C-alpha positions as CSV (number, residue, x, y, z in Angstrom):
1,M,-16.2,-7.7,-24.4
2,T,-19.3,-9.6,-23.3
3,G,-20.5,-10.1,-26.9
4,L,-23.7,-8.1,-26.1
5,T,-25.1,-5.6,-28.6
6,L,-28.0,-3.4,-27.7
7,Y,-29.9,-1.8,-30.6
8,V,-31.7,1.3,-29.6
9,G,-33.7,4.1,-31.2
10,N,-33.2,7.8,-31.0
11,K,-32.1,8.5,-27.4
12,N,-34.1,11.7,-27.4
13,Y,-37.4,9.9,-28.0
14,S,-37.1,6.2,-27.4
15,S,-38.3,5.5,-23.9
16,W,-38.4,1.8,-24.5
17,S,-34.7,1.8,-25.5
18,M,-33.8,3.9,-22.5
19,R,-34.9,1.3,-20.0
20,P,-32.5,-1.7,-20.7
21,W,-29.7,0.8,-21.7
22,M,-30.0,2.4,-18.3
23,A,-30.1,-0.9,-16.4
24,M,-27.1,-2.3,-18.2
25,T,-25.0,0.9,-18.0
26,A,-25.8,1.5,-14.4
27,A,-24.8,-2.1,-13.6
28,G,-21.5,-1.7,-15.4
29,I,-22.3,-4.3,-18.0
30,D,-20.2,-4.0,-21.1
31,F,-22.1,-3.9,-24.4
32,E,-22.0,-2.4,-27.8
33,D,-24.5,0.5,-28.2
34,V,-26.0,0.7,-31.7
35,V,-28.4,3.5,-32.5
36,I,-30.9,3.0,-35.3
37,P,-32.6,6.4,-35.7
38,F,-36.3,6.4,-36.3
39,D,-36.4,9.5,-38.5
40,F,-38.7,8.2,-41.2
41,A,-42.4,8.7,-41.3
42,A,-43.0,4.9,-40.9
43,G,-39.9,4.1,-38.9
44,N,-36.4,3.1,-40.1
45,P,-36.5,0.0,-42.4
46,D,-32.9,-0.8,-41.3
47,I,-34.3,-2.3,-38.1
48,R,-35.9,-5.1,-40.1
49,A,-32.4,-6.4,-40.9
50,V,-31.8,-7.1,-37.2
51,S,-35.1,-7.2,-35.4
52,P,-37.9,-9.8,-35.9
53,T,-40.4,-7.3,-34.6
54,G,-39.1,-4.3,-36.5
55,R,-38.9,-2.4,-33.2
56,V,-36.3,-1.5,-30.7
57,P,-34.8,-2.2,-28.2
58,L,-33.2,-5.4,-29.2
59,L,-30.4,-7.3,-27.6
60,R,-28.1,-9.6,-29.5
61,H,-26.0,-12.1,-27.7
62,G,-24.2,-14.4,-30.2
63,E,-27.1,-15.9,-32.2
64,L,-29.7,-15.1,-29.6
65,L,-32.0,-12.2,-30.0
66,V,-34.0,-10.8,-27.1
67,W,-36.6,-8.1,-27.5
68,E,-38.9,-6.0,-25.3
69,S,-37.3,-3.9,-22.5
70,L,-38.2,-6.0,-19.5
71,A,-37.2,-9.3,-21.2
72,I,-33.8,-7.8,-22.0
73,I,-33.4,-6.7,-18.4
74,E,-34.4,-10.1,-17.1
75,Y,-31.9,-11.8,-19.5
76,V,-28.9,-9.7,-18.5
77,A,-29.9,-10.1,-14.8
78,E,-29.5,-13.8,-15.3
79,L,-26.2,-13.4,-17.1
80,F,-24.9,-11.2,-14.4
81,P,-26.5,-12.3,-11.1
82,N,-24.0,-10.2,-9.1
83,A,-25.0,-7.0,-10.9
84,G,-27.9,-6.4,-8.4
85,L,-30.5,-5.5,-11.0
86,W,-33.2,-7.0,-8.8
87,P,-33.5,-6.9,-5.0
88,A,-32.0,-9.8,-3.1
89,D,-35.0,-10.1,-0.9
90,R,-37.8,-12.3,-2.5
91,E,-40.7,-10.0,-1.5
92,A,-38.9,-6.9,-2.5
93,R,-38.0,-8.6,-5.8
94,A,-41.7,-9.5,-6.4
95,R,-42.7,-5.9,-5.8
96,A,-40.0,-4.6,-8.1
97,R,-41.1,-6.9,-10.9
98,S,-44.8,-5.9,-10.3
99,Y,-44.0,-2.2,-10.5
100,S,-41.9,-2.9,-13.6
101,M,-44.7,-4.8,-15.3
102,E,-47.2,-2.1,-14.4
103,M,-45.0,0.4,-16.2
104,L,-44.6,-1.9,-19.2
105,S,-48.3,-2.5,-19.7
106,G,-50.0,0.6,-18.3
107,F,-50.0,4.4,-18.2
108,R,-51.2,4.8,-21.8
109,A,-52.7,8.2,-21.2
110,L,-49.4,9.6,-20.1
111,R,-47.5,8.0,-23.0
112,G,-50.0,9.4,-25.5
113,A,-50.1,12.9,-24.2
114,C,-46.5,13.3,-23.2
115,P,-44.1,11.5,-25.6
116,M,-40.5,11.3,-24.3
117,N,-38.5,14.3,-25.6
118,V,-35.3,14.8,-23.6
119,R,-34.4,18.0,-25.5
120,R,-37.8,19.6,-24.9
121,E,-37.6,22.9,-23.1
122,K,-39.2,22.5,-19.7
123,Q,-42.8,23.9,-19.9
124,A,-46.0,22.9,-18.2
125,L,-48.5,21.1,-20.3
126,E,-52.2,21.0,-19.6
127,V,-53.3,17.4,-19.4
128,D,-56.6,15.6,-18.8
129,A,-57.9,13.6,-15.9
130,D,-56.6,10.3,-17.3
131,V,-53.1,11.6,-17.5
132,R,-53.3,13.0,-14.0
133,A,-54.5,9.6,-12.8
134,D,-51.4,8.0,-14.3
135,V,-49.2,10.6,-12.7
136,A,-50.8,10.0,-9.3
137,R,-50.4,6.3,-9.5
138,I,-46.7,6.5,-10.4
139,E,-46.1,8.9,-7.6
140,Q,-47.9,6.5,-5.2
141,I,-45.6,3.7,-6.5
142,W,-42.5,5.8,-5.8
143,K,-43.7,6.8,-2.3
144,Q,-44.4,3.2,-1.4
145,A,-41.1,1.9,-2.6
146,L,-39.0,4.6,-1.1
147,A,-40.8,4.3,2.3
148,R,-40.0,0.6,2.4
149,S,-36.4,0.9,1.2
150,G,-35.4,4.2,2.7
151,G,-34.0,5.2,-0.7
152,P,-32.1,6.7,-2.4
153,F,-33.7,4.7,-5.2
154,L,-36.8,2.6,-5.3
155,F,-35.3,-0.5,-3.7
156,G,-32.2,1.1,-2.1
157,A,-29.5,0.9,-4.7
158,F,-30.3,1.7,-8.3
159,G,-31.9,-1.3,-10.0
160,A,-34.1,-2.6,-12.8
161,A,-37.3,-0.9,-11.4
162,D,-35.6,2.5,-11.5
163,A,-34.5,1.9,-15.0
164,M,-38.1,1.0,-16.0
165,Y,-39.3,4.4,-14.6
166,A,-36.4,6.5,-15.9
167,P,-38.3,7.7,-19.0
168,V,-41.1,8.8,-16.7
169,V,-38.6,10.9,-14.8
170,S,-37.8,12.7,-18.0
171,R,-41.5,13.1,-18.9
172,F,-42.4,14.5,-15.5
173,D,-39.5,16.9,-15.7
174,V,-39.9,18.4,-19.2
175,Y,-43.8,18.6,-19.0
176,D,-43.6,19.9,-15.4
177,L,-46.2,17.4,-14.2
178,V,-45.3,17.0,-10.5
179,A,-44.9,19.4,-7.5
180,D,-44.5,16.9,-4.6
181,Q,-41.2,17.3,-2.9
182,E,-40.6,13.6,-2.4
183,S,-41.2,12.9,-6.1
184,L,-39.0,15.8,-7.1
185,G,-36.3,14.5,-4.8
186,Y,-36.4,11.1,-6.4
187,M,-36.3,12.7,-9.8
188,Q,-33.3,14.7,-8.9
189,R,-31.4,11.7,-7.7
190,M,-32.3,9.8,-10.9
191,K,-31.2,12.8,-13.1
192,A,-27.9,12.9,-11.3
193,H,-27.1,9.3,-11.8
194,P,-24.1,8.9,-14.2
195,A,-26.1,6.5,-16.5
196,Y,-29.0,9.0,-16.8
197,R,-26.6,11.8,-17.5
198,K,-24.8,9.9,-20.2
199,W,-28.1,9.0,-22.0
200,E,-29.3,12.6,-21.7
201,E,-26.0,14.0,-23.1
202,A,-26.2,11.7,-26.1
203,A,-29.9,12.6,-26.6
204,R,-29.2,16.3,-26.7
205,A,-26.4,15.7,-29.3
206,E,-28.6,13.9,-31.8
207,P,-29.5,15.7,-35.0
208,W,-32.8,13.9,-35.7
209,V,-36.2,15.5,-35.2
210,V,-39.4,13.5,-35.2
211,P,-42.2,16.0,-35.6
212,E,-45.0,13.8,-34.2
213,D,-43.1,13.6,-30.9
214,E,-42.6,17.3,-30.6
215,V,-45.5,18.4,-28.4
């Protein structure tokens, strides 16, 4: 065992948790997976016992606590430099980090209108111009990255940037937000990845329902 424990929220809803979980699982990093379900109106108070922010995801490594999705990914990438979470090429690595930061800090319209809900039956959702602008920008990012790398993932092999966009793949799918064949092809490859399938299977098996995330 590596001594790593990753605390995550409901796999059906927690897009923030999905990102480091996907990165670590896809890289073959051994860790304990602890789900703290947020099935209370104001969140689960149990998270306060382990998280200084009261939020997930949270990584524990011995006495060290690391929070925020991208910080967790960066930490495990340093712990396991041969895992290939970031591209080896410096310029590609800079682009991967830029795309990842853009996902971390942006796309608020998409997040607000289309909360992650893995179990949602696929059905088109009418969205406004701000959401459409977010969708268009994400598709532009995917096209640029795939054109440079040649695929099958954003920087060739599956890596941190793909993990950061994994919840968007789910959103685009269940809300039926894209029709472009290149985007759909990338989404299909993501959905077929063993780590994605493992997360999705666990999400579908969860008993908890959070009404405010059921659009």
